[in-house]
N, C-alpha and C positions, 0 to 999 in steps of 0.2 A: 746191685746199681744204685740204690738210692733213688730219692726221689725229686723232681718229677721227673718223668723218662716216658718215651712213646714206646710202645710195643707192637709191633705187628704180626698177624701169623702168615706165614706164605702159603699154607693151604687154603686159607680162605680166598685169599686173590688167585690161586689156579681156580678154585671150583666157581670163583665170579666169574671168570672170564670162559670156563667153559659153559655155565648157563648163558651167558651171552651168543657164546657162538651156536648152541641148541637153538636160541629162540633165532638168530638170523636164519637159518637151516640152508636151503640151495641158492640165497641170495648172492649172485658176485659180489663180493666187498672185500674192503680192506680195513683193517683196525688200526687206527692212531691212537695212541696212548695219550690223553691229555698231562703232559708233565707239570703245568702249573700246580696241579693237587698235589704230588709229591714226587720230589725230585733226587730222594735218596739214591745215592749210586748203587746200594743192593737192591733196591728196590727196582731199580732200571734194568739191571742186568737178569733180575727173575723175571722181569715183562720181556726182555729181547729173548732170554730163552722157550718163552711162548711163541715166540715169531711175531709179534705186534712191531707196526712201526711207529712210530713218535708226530704228537701235533706239537708245536713250541709256540711261543709267544716273545722269544728274547732273545738277544745274543748269546746271553747267560747260560738258557736252556739250550740252545744249541751247543755252547760247550760241553754241558755235564751228559749230552747225549752222547756226543761223538765219543766224547771219554768212556762211554758205559760199552760203547761197540757197536752202536747204531750205524750201518750203514747211511750214508749222508742221502740215497736214493729212497731210502723209506723215512726220512723225515720231512713233515707238511709245516712251513713256516706260517702260522696264523697272526691276528694283530693287529690294531688299528693304527699302530703310529709307529712303522719301523723307518728309525734312522739309514740315512744314506751306508754307513760305516755297516750297519746290520746285515742290511741287502747287497754290500760288496761281498762280505764274508760268507753270507749264505750262497751267493753266487758260487764264488770262489773255492767254497766247499762240496759244492756240487749237490746244494740240496737239491731234492727231488720235485716239489711243488710249492710255488710262494703265493698265499692267498692274498689277495688285495680287497680294500674296503672302503678305495675313495680312487677318483680319475685322478687327484692328485700325487696318492701313492703312485699308482699306475704310471703316471708320467715319471716319478724320481726313479721306478722298476726299469721302466725304458732307458734313461740317461746312463743310469749304472751298468747297465748290458750293454751297451751300445760301447761306454768307456771301456768296458771289460772285453770287450768286439766276441760278445759271447748271445746264443739265442738261449733264453730262458723261458721254462714252463710255470706258468702261472693258474691260479684259479682265481674266480670272483665271487666273494661273497656279497649275498643279496639279502636285501631285507625284506621278508616277506609282509611285512605289518600285519602279524602275527601275537596276538596276546596269550601268553600262558600265564596260570595262577602260580608265580613264585614271588619272591620275595623281590620288593623295587630294583635292589641293587644288581641281582641275577637275572632280570627280564631282560632279554636282547632282543630280541624277536618284534617288537612294537614301532609303529612307524616315527615313533620319535627318538629311539635309541640314535646312539653314537654310530652303532655297529651295522657294515654292509652298507649296500648304493643301491638307490631307490629303486624299485622295479622297472618305472618309467625311462631311467636312464641306463639301462643295462646294456640296451641296440646300439645307441650312437658310443659309450664306453668302449664297447666290444671293437667295434668300427675302427676306431681310429688307433687303438692298439694295433688290429691289424694292419694298418697302413705302415707302422713304424717297421714290422721285419724285424723286430729285435726279440719278440716275444711271441708264447704258444699258447695259446687259450686253452687247458687240458681241462678245468673242473668250474663248473657254478656249484655253489650250495648256499647252504643257509645252517644258523643256530640261534635257536630260539631263547635261549634259558639255560640255566642252570638248576638242579632238585626239582624237576618236574614229575609228577607225576600222574598227571592224565595223557593218555596216549591221543586225544582230540585236537590238541594243537598240533601236533608233529603229522597229522595226517591234511589238516588244510596246510601246513610248510611245506609237506611233499608235495599237495596238487600243485602248488604254485610254482615251486622251482623244475618241476617236470616240464611243466610247461614253457617255465623260461627257455629249458634246455632245449626243448622242440623248436621254440622258436628261433633259436641262434643255428641249429643246425639247418633250418631250412634258410638260412642266411650264409650256407656255406663255412659256418665253423667247424669245417671239418677235421680238427684237431682234438675237437670235445671228445673227452671219452669216461668221465668220472660226474659223478654228483655226489653233494654233500649233504649230508643230514646232521651235522654236528653230533653232539653227546647231551649231556644235562641229563642223563635218565637218572629218578630220581631214588633214593634209596629208603628204609624204613628208619628212621630217626625216633628213637623213644618209643618204641613199640609201635610207630605209625606204620602204614603199608605202603612200600615204596612202588616204583614203577612196574606194572605187569610188562616184562618184556616180551612174553608169550604173545599177549593179547595186543601190543604195539606193532611187533615184525606182523602179524596175522592183519593189521589194518593196512600195513604200508607196504606189503612184501611185492603184490600185483602190481601196482602203477608204478613200483621202481621198477621190475623185471621186465615192465613192455617199454621203459624208457630206453633198454638196449642200452645202458651206460653201468657202470661198476661204481657200486656205493662206498662211499668214504665215510669213516664215520669215526667221531674223537671221544669216546667215555673215558672217564678218570674216576671220577665218585664210584661207577657203579663197579668198577673192579678193585678199588683199595678201600672206597670209606668204610665199609663193614669190619674189616680186617684189624683196623687200628685201636688202640686204647691208651689215655694217658693215665698214668698210675700216680697218682698224689696221696701224701701224708696230711692227715687231719692235724694240724698244728695245737689250735685253741677251738674253743665253743664260749660263746656268750649268748645273752639273750639282752634285746635291745629293744627296745620300742613294739613289744609284741613280738618279735619275730627272731627264733632262734638261729642264730648264723654259726658256721661250721667253717672256721677259716684254714684252707688249704695252703700246702706251699706252692702250689700252681697258679697261675693267674692266667690274665687275659694278655700277656705276650706271650705265653705259652700256647694257649689255644681261643683263639678272637673272635671265633664263630657266637658263641653267644652273646656278645656286647655288640658284635658288628650288625649280625642280623637277627638279634632275637632269637638264635637257634635253640632247640631243648637238644641235648645229647642224652641218651642214656646214661644213667649212672649205679652202679653197686660197690657195696662193701665188702672189698675183698678181703680185708683183716679186721673183724669188728674187735671193739671195745666196748664190754657190757651187752646187754639187750635190751634198754628201755627204747621204744619207738616214739620216734617225733618229726616234725614237719619241720625241713632244715633248708635255709638258704644256705649255698656252699658259693663261698667266694674265695677270692686271693688279697696278696699281701700290696697289690698295685695302687697306688694313692688316688684312686679314682673310684666312685659310686658306682660306672659301670663296669668295675673289675667284678665278676659272676661268671661261673661255671654253671652253674643248674639252681634253678629256684623253685621254692616249693614240694621239696622230694620227701615224703614219708618214708623214713628208714629205720631201723634198729640198728643198733652196734656202732654209732655217730658218736666216738669222743677223743680225745687227744689220743694219738698212737696209730688210729686206725687209717688202714690203705683202704683208697675207695678207687674206682677207675669209671673215668668217663670214657663212656661207648662212643662207636661210631665215629672214632678220630684218625683213620688213615687218611684222610683226604683234606686238604687247607686244614691242616693241623699245625704239624713242624712247618710245612710250608710257607705260612702267615705267620711266622712267628718272629719276635723282636728283642733288642736290647732294652726295652723300654723300661725306664727305673735303674738302668745298669744290671740288670738281671741276665745270669748267664743262662742261657740255651739248652733246653733238655737234651739227655743222651737218648740216641734211638736204639732198639734191640730190636731182631727179627727171630722170631720163632718158626722151624722147621722140625714138624714131629717133634723127637727129644732131643732134638738140636737147640742151642741159642748164642745168638751171637751178637756184640755189640756192635753196630752199622755207623754210627756218630758218637764220640765220646762228647760229655757232657761240655761247655766251654770252659777254659779258664779265663780270670780276672782279666788278666795279663792281654788274651785275646781280644776282648772285648775293645781295647784301645790303640791294638795293630797300627790301626793308620791314621792316628792322629800325628800331628806333626807337635814338637815337644819344643824345638829349639828355633824359634822368629827369630831371625837376622836383628829384627828392631825391637825385640824384647829389650836388650840391654844399653840401648843407645840414651845418650842423654835427650 
């Protein structure tokens, strides 16, 4: 295939899904895979075969999900800034649940529903003001975050929506962040959202039948310990079961994250300022997480050249000092021509990639036992400029 290329293992995805199901146990639930973390058609088809629904955050993800065969009723549409066009398309497609995160968004949903003469099921995402230990960019449950409605505003927002007659409250939920490894914040958030659900049911929100706990279950990057799913669900199972509501969750990384590798070739090696640099053909445009989040992925040498051991910074060819994939790794066999694998790259890898520096995005490959298939070909240069207009009318005017 050449490099760089993303490689995913189907059996790892299945095993991660089975582990999550085992941890959930007898809790009534529905798993809606978070499409944003890896939206390749073949990955979605694999997950569709496992029986999951999907959680989406854009009209494009709705298009991808329907294209992959998901029944619209199994789609949950989340996100803080849906346009009227997206709301209209979601309603016309028959999306099962539209999560709203502000009174303004709910009023837009009511308006579009009235225009279409439809009654729409919605969920209300609540900000529980619970802080989880995560990168600031992926912490979403604290009071100053843009996500969800404040606890104090829930009752009034729901009451105003009930008066419209165009929407039905089906779910209240929280999502406190991403790559969280401590069960404690989930327990605090669950306690708050269960209380919110009980309060709303006492106020005759009789259509409420689901409670959302989000996703964000952390995985073990670079040898670190991820979320203990058994410990998490042993902590939150009883209060959720006592609520009498079905539990919605939107995992993504915990299902596909550990399945993926970004395979790259070492182009050049150099020493500068006391640091050994291994310059790869993969870059920050292929895997943004190290630059954006200072994330540490595992890295291994697949095809060594030589045997000398040194400490290396693995960097890319993009014209940014922030273009790095792994720093301070002591490894042997690193020399021009060596192949390396950047690990735990199945989530938020290709889906966050770009054409920065007019680079072609990588190919994607799916392994399944002894079989493999190319599930996305490497970009051609012509594809990078496909949508650019090259014959402006005024260009040749005097």
